[in-house]
C-alpha positions in Angstrom: 102.1 76.2 196.4 103.0 76.3 200.2 101.4 79.0 201.0 101.4 80.0 204.9 104.3 82.3 204.0 106.2 84.2 201.8 105.5 84.9 198.6 103.4 81.8 196.9 101.4 84.4 195.5 104.2 85.9 193.4 104.9 82.2 192.5 101.3 81.6 191.5 101.3 84.2 189.0 104.1 83.2 187.6 103.3 79.4 186.9 100.0 80.5 185.2 102.1 83.0 182.9 104.8 80.1 182.4 101.2 77.6 181.9 97.9 79.0 181.4 96.6 75.1 181.9 98.9 74.9 185.6 96.6 74.6 188.2 97.6 76.2 191.7 96.8 74.9 194.8 97.6 76.7 198.3 98.4 74.3 200.7 97.8 75.2 204.1 97.3 71.7 205.7 98.0 67.6 205.0 95.0 67.5 203.1 96.8 70.1 200.6 98.8 68.2 199.3 97.0 65.0 198.5 96.7 65.0 194.7 99.8 67.6 194.3 102.1 67.1 190.5 104.6 69.5 192.8 105.3 71.8 195.6 107.0 75.3 195.7 108.3 76.2 199.1 107.8 79.9 198.5 111.0 82.5 199.9 110.0 84.4 203.3 111.4 83.8 206.7 113.0 80.2 206.9 112.3 80.6 210.8 108.5 81.7 210.3 108.0 79.2 207.2 109.3 76.0 209.2 107.6 77.3 212.6 104.0 76.9 210.4 105.1 73.6 209.1 104.9 72.3 212.6 102.0 74.3 213.9 99.9 73.0 210.9 101.4 69.1 211.1 102.7 70.0 207.2 106.8 68.9 207.8 106.2 64.8 207.8 103.4 64.9 205.4 105.9 67.1 202.7 109.1 65.5 203.6 107.2 61.9 203.0 105.6 63.2 200.0 109.1 64.4 198.0 110.2 61.3 199.5 107.6 59.3 196.9 108.6 61.5 194.4 107.0 64.6 194.5 108.8 67.2 192.6 109.5 70.2 195.4 111.3 73.4 194.7 112.3 75.6 197.0 113.3 79.2 196.9 115.6 80.8 198.8 113.5 80.1 202.3 112.8 76.8 200.7 116.0 76.4 199.8 117.7 77.1 203.5 114.3 74.3 204.7 115.6 71.9 202.5 118.7 71.3 203.0 120.1 68.7 205.0 122.5 70.7 207.1 122.1 75.1 208.0 124.8 77.5 209.1 123.2 80.5 210.8 121.0 78.7 212.7 118.4 75.6 212.1 114.8 76.2 211.9 112.3 73.8 213.4 110.7 72.5 210.8 113.2 71.7 208.1 112.4 68.7 205.2 115.9 68.0 205.8 116.0 66.0 202.4 118.8 67.7 199.8 122.4 66.8 200.6 123.7 70.2 201.0 124.9 72.2 203.6 123.4 75.9 203.4 124.8 79.3 204.9 121.6 81.6 205.8 122.1 85.1 205.1 125.5 84.3 203.5 125.1 88.2 201.8 124.3 90.2 204.6 121.3 92.5 205.4 118.3 93.5 203.2 120.6 96.6 202.1 123.2 94.0 200.9 120.5 92.4 198.5 121.2 92.7 194.5 120.8 91.4 191.0 123.5 89.3 188.6 122.5 87.1 185.2 123.0 83.6 185.5 124.0 80.8 183.8 121.6 77.5 184.7 121.9 74.2 183.8 119.1 72.9 181.6 118.0 76.9 180.3 119.2 77.9 177.4 119.5 81.4 178.0 120.9 83.1 181.3 118.4 84.0 184.3 118.3 87.1 185.6 118.3 86.2 189.7 117.2 88.7 192.6 119.2 87.8 195.4 117.3 88.9 199.0 118.7 88.3 202.3 119.3 84.9 200.5 121.2 81.8 201.4 124.3 80.5 199.5 125.5 76.7 199.5 128.3 76.2 201.1 128.6 72.9 199.9 127.0 70.2 197.8 126.9 66.4 198.6 127.2 63.2 196.5 123.6 63.0 196.0 123.0 66.6 194.4 124.2 68.5 191.7 124.6 72.0 191.3 122.9 74.1 188.6 124.3 78.0 188.5 127.0 79.8 190.6 127.7 83.0 191.0 130.6 84.5 188.8 132.6 83.9 191.4 131.6 80.1 191.6 129.8 80.3 194.5 126.7 77.4 193.9 122.9 79.6 194.3 121.0 76.7 192.7 120.9 72.8 192.9 119.2 69.8 191.9 118.8 66.0 193.7 116.4 64.0 191.8 112.7 65.7 192.2 114.1 67.8 194.9 115.3 71.7 193.4 116.8 74.7 195.2 117.3 78.3 194.3 118.8 80.7 196.7 117.1 83.7 194.4 113.5 84.5 193.4 113.2 84.1 190.5 109.4 84.8 190.8 110.5 88.8 191.2 111.2 89.1 187.7 109.5 88.7 184.7 111.0 85.8 182.9 109.1 82.4 183.5 111.2 80.1 182.0 113.1 78.6 185.8 108.7 78.2 186.3 108.4 76.5 183.4 111.2 74.0 183.6 110.0 73.3 187.0 106.6 72.4 185.6 107.7 70.5 183.2 109.9 68.9 186.2 106.6 67.9 187.8 104.9 66.6 184.4 107.8 64.4 183.4 108.2 62.8 186.9 103.7 61.8 187.4 104.4 58.4 186.5 106.7 58.1 189.2 104.5 60.1 191.6 101.2 57.8 191.6 
């Protein structure tokens, strides 16, 4: 769990609720990445998180670990940091591995936050999604695949191999299904990460 800024504590609690056997480690230095089975880059403020990734020397080690196959999930600000291309200003410390173009603050200001139920590829039931100053995927490149769209067809979640990005905050709902899905993905990727 990247724990430099944002709602990492909420993600940690959801992981434990999804699977009590999960050990959560807070990542603040490159050394904290050693031996991880997966990493969540939480929602928060993408500019701040990006600057802290650079300041703590985490940007390149996260990029290298993800390139080697470490499952990485970015939510909201984390989606922005995972995307290759960003509309609305590119923060420092971008991981930039997903073949996505993402628009920052695509839905407006804090007051324009909303919630909606989404069909999510790989989940049997609709997922309740909370959007707070959320990004939006403008373009899904050929390396990535959309996993969830708004009712109007706009993409709000995508996957590219071991990388997952969601524009919303699943950690702010009682539904643990997406966290369980990520844990299962991490377990399935273990042989590839060793």
